[in-house]
C-alpha positions in Angstrom: -14.6 -34.5 25.1 -15.6 -31.3 23.3 -17.7 -28.9 25.2 -20.3 -26.8 23.4 -20.0 -23.0 24.1 -22.9 -21.8 26.1 -23.1 -18.4 24.4 -25.2 -15.6 26.0 -24.3 -12.4 27.7 -21.4 -13.9 29.6 -19.5 -15.0 26.5 -20.3 -11.7 24.7 -18.9 -9.7 27.6 -15.7 -11.9 27.7 -15.1 -11.5 23.9 -15.8 -7.8 24.2 -13.2 -7.4 27.0 -10.6 -9.4 25.1 -11.1 -7.4 21.9 -11.0 -4.1 23.7 -7.6 -5.1 25.2 -6.4 -6.2 21.8 -7.4 -3.0 20.2 -6.0 -0.8 22.9 -2.7 -2.6 22.9 -2.4 -2.4 19.1 -2.7 -6.2 18.5 -5.9 -5.7 16.5 -6.7 -2.6 14.4 -9.9 -0.8 15.3 -11.2 -1.1 11.8 -11.0 -5.0 11.7 -14.1 -5.6 13.9 -17.4 -3.8 13.8 -20.7 -4.6 15.4 -22.9 -4.5 12.3 -26.0 -5.4 14.4 -26.2 -1.9 15.9 -28.2 0.7 14.0 -26.4 3.6 12.5 -27.9 6.9 13.5 -27.3 9.8 11.1 -29.1 13.1 11.1 -31.2 13.9 8.1 -29.6 16.8 6.2 -30.9 19.0 3.5 -29.3 21.2 0.8 -31.7 24.1 1.4 -34.7 25.2 3.3 -36.8 24.5 0.2 -35.7 20.9 0.0 -36.5 20.5 3.8 -39.9 22.0 3.2 -40.7 19.5 0.4 -39.8 16.6 2.7 -41.8 17.9 5.6 -44.8 18.7 3.4 -45.3 14.9 2.8 -45.2 14.0 6.5 -47.6 16.7 7.7 -50.7 15.4 9.4 -53.4 17.6 10.8 -54.5 16.7 14.3 -58.2 16.1 13.8 -58.7 15.4 17.5 -58.0 19.0 18.4 -61.5 20.1 17.5 -63.3 17.2 19.1 -65.4 17.8 22.2 -63.8 16.7 25.4 -65.2 15.8 28.8 -64.2 19.2 30.1 -66.0 21.1 27.3 -69.0 18.8 27.0 -69.9 16.6 30.0 -72.3 14.6 27.8 -69.4 13.4 25.6 -68.3 9.8 25.8 -64.8 8.6 25.2 -64.6 5.0 23.9 -61.9 3.0 22.2 -62.2 -0.5 20.9 -60.0 -2.7 18.8 -61.6 -4.0 15.6 -62.9 -7.5 16.0 -63.4 -7.4 19.8 -66.7 -7.9 21.6 -66.8 -4.2 22.4 -66.3 -3.2 18.7 -68.9 -5.7 17.6 -71.5 -4.5 20.1 -70.9 -0.9 18.9 -71.6 -2.0 15.3 -74.8 -3.7 16.5 -76.0 -0.6 18.4 -75.3 1.7 15.5 -77.7 -0.3 13.2 
């Protein structure tokens, strides 16, 4: 009777241990197996300060909240956040009319 492998973390750990031993003993070259599911992290590099400035120029966003009144500066201010489509957001629309 054939048994179906259960998979999961236990099997992954077992295969990982076996492959590490095979690689360290020289039975399997390091280049033969790679985990392509892991992201590759590479720093973003630039040829000059000017090229860096051009890239950063497009990602700049002014913080418009910096100039908004806060509870500390204006005790009458009200802080409210509501997701569009919720009852709170709908009641705000009604009260604004």
